[in-house]
C-alpha positions in Angstrom: -8.8 -4.2 38.9 -6.6 -6.7 40.7 -3.0 -6.1 39.5 0.0 -8.2 40.1 3.6 -6.9 39.9 6.6 -9.0 39.3 9.9 -8.7 37.4 9.4 -9.9 33.9 12.1 -12.2 32.6 12.4 -10.7 29.1 14.5 -13.4 27.5 12.2 -16.1 28.9 9.1 -14.3 27.8 10.5 -13.8 24.3 11.1 -17.5 24.0 7.9 -19.0 25.4 5.2 -16.3 25.6 2.7 -17.2 22.8 1.2 -13.7 22.8 4.5 -12.3 21.9 5.0 -15.1 19.4 1.7 -14.4 17.7 2.5 -10.8 17.2 5.9 -11.7 15.9 4.4 -14.1 13.4 1.7 -11.6 12.3 4.4 -9.0 11.7 6.6 -11.4 9.7 3.6 -12.5 7.6 2.5 -8.9 7.0 6.0 -8.0 5.8 6.2 -11.0 3.4 2.8 -10.2 2.1 3.7 -6.5 1.5 6.9 -7.6 -0.4 4.9 -10.0 -2.6 2.2 -7.4 -3.3 4.8 -4.8 -4.1 6.4 -7.1 -6.6 3.1 -7.9 -8.2 2.2 -4.2 -8.4 5.5 -3.4 -10.1 4.9 -6.2 -12.6 1.4 -5.0 -13.4 2.5 -1.5 -13.9 5.4 -2.6 -16.2 2.8 -4.2 -18.5 1.8 -0.6 -19.5 -1.8 -1.4 -20.2 -4.6 0.9 -18.9 -6.2 -1.9 -16.9 -2.8 -3.0 -15.5 -2.1 0.5 -14.3 -5.4 0.6 -12.3 -4.9 -2.9 -10.9 -1.3 -2.2 -10.1 -2.1 0.9 -8.1 -4.8 -1.0 -6.1 -2.3 -3.8 -5.4 0.3 -1.2 -4.4 -2.1 0.3 -1.9 -2.7 -3.2 -0.5 1.1 -3.6 -0.1 1.3 -0.3 1.8 -1.6 -1.4 4.0 0.1 -4.7 4.8 3.3 -2.9 5.6 1.4 -0.6 7.9 0.0 -3.6 9.8 3.5 -5.0 10.2 4.5 -1.8 12.2 1.1 -1.2 13.8 0.6 -4.6 15.4 3.5 -4.5 17.9 2.6 -1.0 18.9 -1.1 -1.9 19.3 -0.3 -4.9 21.5 2.5 -3.2 23.4 5.6 -4.7 25.1 5.3 -7.9 27.2 6.2 -5.8 30.3 3.3 -3.5 29.6 0.8 -6.3 29.1 1.7 -7.9 32.4 1.7 -4.5 34.2 -1.7 -3.3 32.8 -3.7 -6.5 32.7 -5.7 -7.8 35.7 -4.6 -10.9 37.5 -7.1 -13.7 36.8 -7.5 -17.4 37.6 -7.1 -20.0 34.8 -7.0 -23.8 34.9 -6.0 -26.5 32.4 -9.4 -27.6 31.2 -8.7 -29.8 28.1 -5.5 -31.7 27.4 -4.3 -32.6 23.9 -1.2 -34.4 22.5 0.3 -31.0 21.5 -0.9 -28.6 24.1 -4.0 -27.8 26.2 -6.9 -25.4 26.6 -7.0 -23.0 29.5 -10.3 -21.9 31.0 -10.2 -18.5 32.7 -12.6 -16.5 34.8 -12.3 -12.8 33.9 -14.2 -9.6 34.7 -14.7 -8.3 31.1 -16.3 -5.0 32.2 -14.6 -1.9 30.9 -13.7 0.9 33.3 -16.8 2.8 32.2 -19.2 -0.1 33.2 -21.2 0.4 36.3 -20.8 -3.2 37.5 -18.7 -6.3 37.0 -19.3 -8.6 34.1 -17.7 -12.0 34.8 -17.2 -14.5 32.0 -15.5 -17.7 31.2 -13.0 -17.5 28.4 -10.6 -20.0 26.9 -7.2 -20.1 25.2 -5.5 -22.9 23.3 -1.8 -23.1 24.2 1.1 -25.2 22.9 3.4 -25.1 25.9 3.5 -23.9 29.5 6.9 -24.1 31.3 6.4 -24.5 35.1 3.0 -26.2 34.8 1.7 -29.6 33.9 -0.4 -29.6 30.7 -1.6 -33.1 31.4 -3.2 -32.4 34.7 -6.8 -31.2 34.3 -7.5 -28.6 36.9 -3.9 -27.4 37.2 -4.0 -23.8 38.5 -2.5 -21.3 36.1 -2.5 -17.7 37.4 -2.7 -15.4 34.5 -3.0 -11.8 33.3 -6.0 -11.0 31.1 -5.3 -9.3 27.8 -8.3 -7.2 27.0 -9.2 -5.5 23.7 -11.9 -4.7 21.2 -12.2 -5.7 17.5 -13.1 -2.2 16.7 -12.0 1.1 18.2 -15.6 2.3 17.6 -17.1 -0.2 20.0 -19.4 1.3 22.6 -20.2 -1.8 24.6 -19.6 -2.0 28.3 -17.5 -5.2 28.0 -14.4 -6.1 26.1 -15.0 -8.1 22.9 -11.6 -9.9 22.9 -10.2 -11.5 26.1 -7.2 -13.8 26.4 -5.5 -15.2 29.5 -1.7 -14.8 29.4 0.0 -17.1 32.0 2.3 -15.6 34.6 4.6 -18.6 33.8 5.1 -17.1 30.3 6.8 -14.1 32.0 8.9 -15.7 34.6 10.5 -19.0 35.6 10.4 -18.2 39.3 8.1 -20.6 41.0 7.8 -18.4 44.0 6.3 -15.6 41.9 3.8 -18.1 40.3 2.7 -19.4 43.7 2.4 -15.8 45.0 0.1 -15.0 42.0 -2.0 -18.1 42.6 -2.3 -17.2 46.3 -3.4 -13.7 45.4 -6.6 -15.1 43.9 -9.5 -16.0 46.2 -10.4 -19.6 46.8 -14.0 -18.9 45.7 -12.7 -18.0 42.2 -10.6 -21.1 42.0 -13.5 -23.3 43.2 -15.9 -21.8 40.7 -13.5 -22.2 37.9 -12.9 -25.9 38.8 -16.6 -26.5 38.7 -16.9 -24.8 35.3 -14.3 -27.0 33.6 -17.0 -29.0 31.7 -18.1 -25.8 30.0 -14.7 -25.2 28.4 -15.7 -26.8 25.1 -18.8 -24.6 24.9 -16.9 -21.3 25.1 -15.8 -21.1 21.5 -19.4 -21.3 20.3 -20.7 -18.6 22.7 -21.1 -14.9 21.8 -17.7 -13.2 21.7 -16.4 -16.6 22.9 -17.5 -15.8 26.4 -19.9 -17.5 28.8 -21.4 -15.1 31.3 -21.0 -15.9 35.0 -23.5 -14.7 37.7 -21.6 -12.5 40.1 -23.6 -14.0 42.9 -21.7 -17.3 42.4 -18.6 -15.5 43.6 -20.0 -14.5 46.9 
């Protein structure tokens, strides 16, 4: 795994990092849902009917589950420093521009540590903003860290099911750090990614939203 170390600007990451923002919104939504369900459960139980007791208990359990998600999600994802420290450095480029954001196309080795060989794939991520980069310039190089996970803890596949590029620029405003990250990625990878830009719109329709890449193309 190709790692990349740099001092994360915590305040900057908290304000612009969309991975952190997604977790924050999920937590807030789960808390609101838990409160609404708890209120509904209390009302149902107050009706004092046999059926309302049963439904009230079920709704109360849903409220507890939603509250558990609110506290589990941040721990599952981890801190922004941990994400940048543990994820591999990968190349990404602006592939599709939109009035309110862009789509990044990234080249990632999605193989798990237990795999006996690399499994390269093209993945995408829709983003709203990217300080330090131009979102209107197709082909703009965006060095990133790959966030890797599975939908289920019981997965036995050799590859990660969920892959998302997280730009270095979401962790620092230092242009020297961003350039150093870009220079740490081979020219072969950048060239392959640039040639693959037309495939970006096909990625969301592919299995696990990943388009496999032949490792021979990187030699």
